[in-house]
C-alpha positions, -999 to +999 in steps of 0.1 A: -173-274-164-197-245-158-199-222-188-189-186-187-225-177-196-238-196-166-213-180-143-223-146-155-260-153-149-252-165-114-229-135-108-255-111-120-281-126-098-259-125-068-250-089-075-282-077-090-279-044-071-244-038-084-253-020-117-216-015-127-212-052-136-228-047-170-224-073-198-199-049-215-179-044-183-178-082-176-166-088-211-138-063-206-128-080-173-128-114-189-105-102-216-081-088-191-081-121-172-077-143-203-048-122-216-028-115-184-036-139-156-012-166-167+016-141-168+007-129-134+011-164-119+044-168-137+057-136-121+045-145-087+064-178-091+096-157-097+092-141-063+096-174-047+128-181-067+143-148-055+135-156-019+151-191-022+183-174-035+184-150-006+177-179+018+207-197+004+229-167+011+229-148-022+232-110-017+209-086-035+225-065-062+216-041-090+210-063-121+238-064-146+215-073-174+199-038-173+230-017-168+224+000-202+190+013-189+206+027-158+237+041-176+218+058-204+214+094-192+190+105-220+157+088-215+129+105-195+093+097-187+066+111-209+053+146-200+028+148-172-006+165-173-012+198-156-032+183-127-003+160-117+024+187-115+018+197-078+016+168-054+029+184-022+003+168+000-016+136-008-042+119+015-049+082+014-079+063+027-104+035+020-133+038-005-163+042+017-187+070+008-180+094+037-142+090+034-142+097-003-162+129+002-140+141+031-108+132+013-117+149-019-128+180+001-097+179+024-075+204+006-049+178-003-036+180-039-043+143-045-066+117-029-055+081-033-087+059-031-074+027-017-087-008-025-056-023-010-041-020+025-068+002+041-098-016+026-109-050+039-119-067+006-154-078+015-175-080-017-197-052-002-167-029+003-153-036-031-186-031-051-197-001-030-162+014-034-165+012-072-199+027-071-188+055-048-159+064-071-183+063-101-206+087-083-178+110-071-163+114-106-198+125-118-202+149-088-234+129-078-221+116-045-235+126-011-239+110+023-260+115+054-246+103+087-267+087+115-266+121+133-282+138+104-250+155+091-249+158+053-217+155+033-214+168-003-185+176-026-171+211-029-165+227-062-128+222-060-116+188-050-084+168-049-071+149-080-083+113-078-059+084-079-069+047-073-048+020-058-059-015-070-050-045-049-016-062-054-008-089-080-008-116-052-045-113-045-075-128-063-111-117-062-130-148-051-164-133-060-158-129-097-149-160-117-137-164-153-140-200-165-143-211-129-111-193-119-110-162-096-099-131-114-068-112-103-079-086-077-056-061-095-073-066-128-107-065-113-101-032-094-083-015-123-105-029-150-139-020-136-128+015-126-111+022-159-139+008-180-166+030-165-146+062-156-117+067-180-137+087-206-155+107-179-123+116-162-108+128-195-139+149-202-135+165-168-100+176-176-082+149-156-074+113-164-073+077-152-045+078-126-033+049-104-010+039-076+006+004-082+014-015-050+039-042-039+059-047-071+089-069-066+105-069-101+107-048-132+088-075-151+058-069-129+059-032-139+061-044-176+030-065-170+011-034-158+023-015-188+010-042-211-024-040-192-025-003-197-017-004-234-044-031-240-070-013-219-064+020-237-067+004-271-099-014-261-115+018-251-101+040-279-080+061-255-046+074-266-016+054-253+000+073-224-032+088-210-030+065-180-005+078-154+007+057-125+028+061-094+046+030-082+051+023-046+086+011-039+078-010-009+098-042-014+135-046-008+139-062-043+122-033-061+146-009-044+173-024-067+153-019-098+138+016-094+152+029-127+141-003-146+105+001-131+103+037-143+117+026-177+091-001-182+063+023-174+079+055-188+049+063-211+025+058-181+048+069-153+042+098-129+065+089-100+076+066-072+064+066-036+085+055-006+061+030+008+079+028+041+057+004+061+055-024+035+092-018+028+100-027+064+077-057+062+094-068+029+128-064+045+119-087+074+101-112+051+130-116+026+157-119+053+136-138+078+158-169+079+190-151+086+198-145+123+221-116+115+190-097+100+168-096+131+154-061+135+146-044+168+111-032+181+090-018+154+090+018+167+129+018+165+129+011+127+125+048+116+135+066+085+167+076+103+179+040+103+207+037+077+191+011+054+159+032+053+177+064+047+197+049+019+166+037+002+148+070+007+176+090-009+181+066-038+144+070-046+147+108-049+178+106-070+163+080-093+130+098-098+145+132-106+171+118-130+141+106-151+117+135-146+094+117-122+080+128-089+094+115-056+066+111-031+073+105+006+058+079+029+026+080+049+024+098+083+002+073+102-004+096+132-039+106+141-045+138+161-062+134+195-082+157+218-053+158+243-035+191+235-002+181+250-002+148+231-014+165+200+015+189+201+040+160+202+022+143+172+024+175+151+060+180+160+068+145+149+050+149+116+066+183+109+101+169+117+094+138+095+082+159+065+109+184+069+134+156+065+117+144+034+114+179+018+150+187+025+160+153+010+143+164-023+109+148-021+082+166-041+053+158-017+042+133+009+013+113+023-010+118+053-036+095+067-057+122+084-071+155+070-060+175+101-024+169+092-027+185+057-020+221+067+011+212+087+026+191+059+016+217+032+034+244+052+065+224+054+067+217+016+056+253+008+084+267+029+111+245+013+098+243-023+083+278-024+058+286-051+071+259-075+050+228-080+079+204-073+117+203-069+127+179-096+157+201-104+174+186-073+193+158-089+213+146-059+242+137-082+266+136-052+246+108-035+255+072-041+248+041-023+257+004-023+239-029-021+253-035+014+241-001+026+206-008+012+204-041+030+224-035+062+203-045+092+223-024+116+201-002+139+220+018+163+209+012+199+180-010+188+168-040+207+140-065+209+120-061+241+091-079+258+072-046+256+077-046+218+065-082+216+034-074+236+027-044+214+030-064+182+006-091+195-018-065+208-019-044+176-020-074+153-050-088+173-069-055+171-062-050+134-070-085+122-102-085+142-111-051+126-102-064+091-123-095+095-152-072+105-148-053+072-127-023+084-093-021+068-081+012+083-082+011+121-072+038+145-052+021+172-031+040+198-033+072+178-019+055+147-038+046+115-031+009+112-036-008+079-025-041+065+010-030+060+017-020+096-001-051+108+022-072+086+053-057+103+039-068+136+032-104+127+064-107+106+085-095+135+067-120+158+075-148+134+111-138+131+117-133+168+098-166+176+117-188+152+151-173+161+141-175+199+154-140+206+162-131+242+154-100+261+175-080+285+153-093+313+167-128+306+135-143+291+136-162+258+109-157+233+100-193+229+068-213+225+058-211+262+064-174+264+045-167+232+015-186+243+015-169+277+018-134+262-008-142+235-033-151+263-025-120+283-028-097+254-060-113+242-075-106+276-065-070+273-080-067+239-112-083+251-114-056+278-108-029+252-134-042+228-161-048+253-183-078+259-208-072+231-181-069+204-162-099+217-194-120+216-205-108+182-171-101+166-143-122+153-116-119+179-114-157+184-107-161+146-081-133+148-064-149+177-062-183+160-050-167+128-022-148+145-012-179+166-009-201+135+009-174+114+035-170+141+041-206+150+040-220+115+074-231+101+063-218+067+061-180+066+028-169+050+036-143+023+006-121+033-017-124+063-046-113+041-043-145+021-050-165+053-077-141+065-096-137+032-116-169+035-131-156+068-148-126+053 
C-alpha cells in the first residue's frame, strides 16, 4: 500500500500552486478523516435503512426515544455573537473570486459561500474557492474582469458563512491512506484550519451552514467534529456557530433533536425548500399515491410545505434559534414588465415568510436584496429578529407533514419537457465547471436539478398519464429526450455543443431516469466526468 508520506508528496506535487495545503493543514485533515470517516459511512448506511422502512410502508413519525428532549421546555441554544443577531437578508452563491467580492459588498447581512449545490466540485473550483475565502477574510482580495472592470471589497461587508459539501460526497483529489477524504471534512477542515483565528481577531468567527442532514446523529457527528477541531486549534468550545438546512423529509421530524445535538454551536435552521422537495420525492418514490405534480405547482402554499415551514419557525424560536427562509431563485431581467412580475412574486413570497415568523431569508441575486430587506424591515421593524413569536397555537401531525395532496396539481407533458430541458442544461453546465446556472430567469443549482430528474424518474417508473391521453413510458421518454436535446443544442450553439459535454449530460440523464435503482444524488454519477 502506498504510504501516507508518498501520497502527500504526490498530492503536493500535483497541487504545488495551492499553498494552503501545508504540511500542518494536511496533518489536520488527516486527523479529521481518521477520527470521523468511519462514523460517516455508518450514518450514511442508516439512511438506506430508513428508506427501506418507508418503502415497506412504514410511516414517518416523531421519534419516541427523544420525547424528553422535545418535552423539556427549559433548554436553549448557547448565546449568539453580535454579528449573528440580524440576518434579515442573506445572499448565497459559489466561491469564485468575483462572486465573493460582489456578495460581500452586496448589502446583505450574511453571505453564504457555497461549496455545495452551487459549486461544481472541480479541483480547480474547490482549491481556488478556499484561496479566495482566505484572501477575502484578510481583505486582500481583488479581481479584474476581461473588460477591465476592477472589483474590491468595501469597508463594510456581509458576515461570512461557509457551506461545506454534504456527508454523502467524497473529495477524490485528496486521499488519506489511499481513501478519498469526506468532502465535508475537507471543506470544513481546510477553511477552519487557516481562517478560524483570523476571523476571531476580526471580531467575527467561524460560521457554517450544514447541508442535507437526515438524522439527529448526523448533527451529533458535526458537533463532535467541531469540538475536536476547536480543541486542536486552541479555540474555546462554542466559538463555531452553525445553521442547519432542514432540507430532508426525515430531518423535519427531528428539528428539535438536531438543535439539541448542536446547541453549543447552533445559530438556527433554514428551510431549504428545493432539496426538501427533492427529498420528499426520493423517499416516497416507490409509492404511487405520492406522485407530485409539475415542479412549478409544488409551492410553499402546498399543505405539506406549509406545515414544515411553520413547524421550523416554532421549533427554532422555542429554543432561541433563528428561523431563516428559503432561497428566492428568481433572477431579474432587462424586460421591465417581466421584472415587475418577478419582484412581485419575491415580495409576496417573503411577506408570507416574515408574517409566519421567519427572522430572515435567502436571495440568489444582489438585485433582490433591497426588496426583501424592505419586507422584513416593515414587519420586524428595527429589531434584529422576531424570536419572541413562539407560535404556541400552531401544531401539526406526521400525516400533515407527509401529505402529498396538491390541490389542482397535475403532471403535464409540458412539465416533463421542462424537467428534461432544465436537467440537460444544468448537468451540462455542472460538467463544464459551473454549478450555479441562470436558466429561464431562475438560478438553477444542484438542488433544483435534482427535483427535475427525480420527478422524471418517479413519473417514468409509475408511467403517469397526461390529460392529452399520452402515457409517460419508455417510447415517449426517448422521443421527448431527443426533441429537448435538439432544443438545447440550438440554445447552446454549435461551438459549445462541439466542445462541451452535452452528450455526456444526455447519457447521464437518460440512465438516471431509466435505471430501476434510483441514484441518491446525480452528482455522484456526474463526479467522475469532471
